[in-house]
N, C-alpha and C positions, 0 to 999 in steps of 0.2 A: 385639584386637590380638595379634600373634604375636611370639615371641622365638626367636632361633636358639640351638641347643645341640648338643653332641656327647656321646655316651655313653662311659663308661669302666667297666672292671671289674677288680678285683683278686681273684684266687682261686687255686686249685690243682687238680690232678687227682691220680690215684693214684700217679703216679711223679715229678711235678715239684712243688716247694714253692711257696708263695705268691709271685706275681709279677703284673705288669701284663699281664693277658690281652687286654684291648681298650683302645686309646688313640685319641684324636682324631687325624685325619690330620696336622694341622699340628704336633702335639706329637711324633708318631712320626717325621716328616720331620726334625725338629730333634734327634732322638736323645736325648730327655729323658723317655722313657716311665717310667723309675724314679722320677721326681719325683712322680708321682701316688701311689705307695705311701707316700711321706713325707707327702704332703698328708693322706691318710686317717688318719694317726696310728696305723696298725696296729690299727684298731678291729675285731678279729675276734671280736666277740660279738654275738649276736642281740638288740640293744637296740631296734631299730625306730626309734630316734631319728634324725631328719633333721638333718644338720649342714651348716654353710656355712663355707667358708674362702677367703680371697683369697690369691693368690700374686703377689708383687711382685718385679719385676726379673729375670724369667726370660729365656731366649734368645728366646722368642716374645712377650715383653711381659707385661703384667699380665692375669690372668684369675681367675675365681672358680669353685670347685667346690661342688656340692651333692651329698651322698652319705648312705648309710645302710648298715647291716650286716644281712644276713639269711642263713639257712641255705640251702645249695644242695640241691635236691631232684631226685628222679629225673625228674620232668617237664621239668626244665631241660635235660636232655640228650636230649629227644625220646622218652623211654620212659614207659610207663604207671605211675601210682602217685605218691604224694606223700611217699615215704620220704626221709629225709635221707641224702644221699650221704656216704660215709665213705672214709677212706684205708685202706691195707693193714693198718694197726694198729688199726682200729676207731675212729679219731677223726673227729668230725663236721667236714665241710667248710663253710666260710663264703664268702659273697659280700660284698665291699664294692663296691656298685654306685652309680653316680651320673651326674651331668651336668656338663659343662664349659661355662661361659659366658664370652664375651669382654666382660664387663661387670663393674662394681663391685658389692659386696654391697648398697650403698645403692640401686642401680638395680634390684636383683632382689627386695628385701624386699617381702613381701606380693604377689608375682607368681608365686611358685613354691610348689607344694603337693605333697601325697602322690600325686596323680593323675599328676604328671609322672614321679615315681620308678617308678610302676607301668608306665607306657609304656616307660621305660628298661629295666625288667626284661624285658619282652616283646622289645624290640629286641636284647637281649643273649643271649637263649636260644640262637639258632642259632649265634652265634659261639662261645659256651661249649661247645656240643656238638662243634664242630670241634676245639676245644682239648682236650676230654676224650678224644676218640678218636685224635687225630693230633698232639697237643702243638704245635699251630700257633696262635701269637698272631695278632690281627687289628687292623685299624684301623676307626674309625668316621667317618662323614661327617655333615655338618651336617643337622639336622632342625628343622622349625618347630614350636614348641609354643604352644598358646593360653595367654595369660596368665591367671592366677587373679585375679579381682577380688572374689569373694564370700567369701574366707577371709582376713579382716584379721589373724587370729592363727593362723598355720599351724604354730606351735610349732617354729620353726627354732632350732637351737642354733648361735650364731655363735661360731666359734673364733678364736683369735688369728691374725693374718695371718702367712704364711710368707714371709719376705724372703730372696731369693737374693743371696748376696754377689757383687758385681760382680767380673769378672775384671780383673786388673791389665793395663793397656795401656801399651806403650812410648810415650814422647813422640815427636812427629813431628820429623824431622831438619830443621833450618833452617840456612841459610848465614848467617854473620855479615854484618851490614850495614856498608858503608863509612861512615866519619865524614866528612861534608861532601862537597860536590861531587856530580856526577851519576853514576849507576851505569850504565855502558855495558856491553852484553853482550860477552863475550869473543869474539875472532875465531875463525874455523874452525881456524886453525893452533894457537892456544892450547888450544882444546877438544880437538883431536886429541892433542896432547902429554899433556894431563891424562888422557885416556882410556887411552892406552898406559901411563902411569905407574901408574894404578889397576890395570890388568890384571896388570902385572908384580908389583906389591905383593901382590895376591891370590894369584898363583901361588907366590911365595916363601913367604908365610905358610902356604899349604896344604902345601907340601913339608916345612916345618919341623914342622908339627903331625903329619903322617904319620910322620916319622922319630921324633919323641918318643913317639908312641903305640906304634910298633913296639918301641922299647926297653923301654917299660913292660910290654908284653904278654909279651916274652921273659923279662924278669927276674922277673915276678910272675905265675905261672900262676893262672888263674881257678879258684877252689875253693869248695866249700860244705862246711862242717863240721857234722856231726850227731852228737849224743851219744846213744847207744843204751843204754838201761838193760837189765838182765836181765828175763826174763819174770816177771810177778807172777801167782801163782795165785789164782783166786777160786773157792771151793767153795760148792755149793748143797746143802742138805739140809733135811729136815723139821724143825720146831721141836723135836721130842723127840730128835733125833739130835745128836751132837757132831761138830764138825769138828776133825780132827787131821792131823798130818803122817804120812806112811807110817812104819810101825813103831812108832807111838804114842810117838815121841820128842819131847821138848820142844825147841822151836826155840832155837838158840843166838843170841848177839848178832849173829853173822855171817850167819845164815840169812835167807832171804827171808820177809817178812811174808806170811801167808796171810789174804786177805780173805774175807768171807762174804756170799754172796747179792747181791741187788739193792742193798742198802745198801753193800756192798763196792764195787760198780761206781760208785755215786755218790761214794763217798769218794775213789776213785781219780781220777775225773774232776775233782773239786774240787781235789785235790792237784796235778794236772798240767793246769792250765787252758789253757796255750798249746801243749801237746804233741799229737802225733798218737798215737792209741791204737787198736790193732786187737786183736780177740779171736779166739781159736781154741779149739775144744773141742766137747763135746756135752753136751746137757741132756735129762733126762726131764721132761716137762711134762704138764699135764692134757690129755686127749684133745681138749677143746674148742678149744685153741689150734692144734693140728695140723689139726683139721678146718676151722678158720677160714681158715688159709693155703691148704689144698687147695681149698676152695670158691671162694676168690678167683681161683685159677688156672683152675679149670674154667669159672667164670662168664665170664671174658674170653677163653676159647678159646685160651689160650696167649699172648695179646698182652701180658699183664702179667707182669713178671719180678720175682721176689724174689731179689735178688742175694746171694750169699755164704751162702745158707741151703739145706741139704740135708735133706729129710725121709727118715729111715731107712725102707726098705721093710718089707713083711710085717706092716703094721699096728701096729708098735711106736710108743709114745708118745714119740718121740725125734726131735730134729733136731740137726744139726751146724752150727756157725758156722765159716766159713773166711775168715780175714782180714776180719772184720766190724767196722765202725766202732762204737765204744763208745756214742755218743749214740743211734744207731739201736737198739742192743741194749737200752738202758735204756728207751726208749719201747716196745719190743716186749714186755718182761717186766714193765713197771711194775705192772700189776694181774693178773698171772698167777701160778699156783702151780707152782713148780718142785720136784719131789720129790727129785731128785738130779742130780749131774753136776759137772763141773769145767771152768772156762775158764782160759786163760792169756792175759794181756794183754801185748802188746809195746808199749813206750813209746818214742817218739822225740822228744827235746827239741831244738829248734833252738838253735845257738850262733852268735854273730856271727863271720864269717870274720876280723874284725879282732882277735879275742881273742889275747892273748899266747901262750896255749898251748891245745891241744885234746887232751883225753884220749880222745875218742871216735873215730868213724869219719870219715875224710877222703875226700871224693869229689872227684876232679879231672876 
């Protein structure tokens, strides 16, 4: 006997973070592709464990997914070799691959095995290759799978069902019923008067709303209030070097705190968790990091871009950061040796426009 299924894939390429790369056609048409990423529970580790989870109450009804996590390899994008694919910062890329069934877990138990996930992997390779090179997501169509009958214990891990909260619906409008007697339909003359009355009422209400809205817009200009802190310096140096302010002067209570190295970046991020933080400056690093970035650029023939990073020419072991996000910089420098350099962090904290006062920058 056969059973119908659709393939799906959650992964990333070198420029786009993890997302739903391949989704069933009926899920894509309903515009709920991101639901599959929630279903997989962000399981980005190569466990090899096959998991099953049911989804209840979605826009397309109830369905069940069976999935596992594996590492993406060079052969998965149509190239020779079995090396694990990595992003621009050297982190390994994972696949969360699986199958979608329009059946309940009870109906699928002991009918789905590892062989079905292997077929799904093959089906997904061509679509992932398109995403890797062109950033183009895909849809999958139904395929027929032969049910497994010889594997009574296929070691499926059954996860808790994912229930989708129903959307609130307005009650239907009903006319009040007359008490006693027969209900005769109104005459054409009465219906015509009622229609004209409704149109006039709607027009008057619309004019009143437009007038009120115009008064509000003229009296209260739309504005966004942003509080901008001063630049915070972060200095990098070898462990045997000391970090000091220019002129070897001790900082006063009013001076800006000087943070140190990668730990300084993490401290700044933790202190301002809801802020936008950009970095500017230059660093001297080990040659291996500069070579790694240059090799990635050459390997992709200029298709891959490393934004906001400039490598200093003439073979120097140095690159500059220009308006670079702090989270990306932390990931880039996490396991690298920085010999010297200094960055300046610009911090922007959002403040509600309803605040009674605003000491920062007002944008209208």
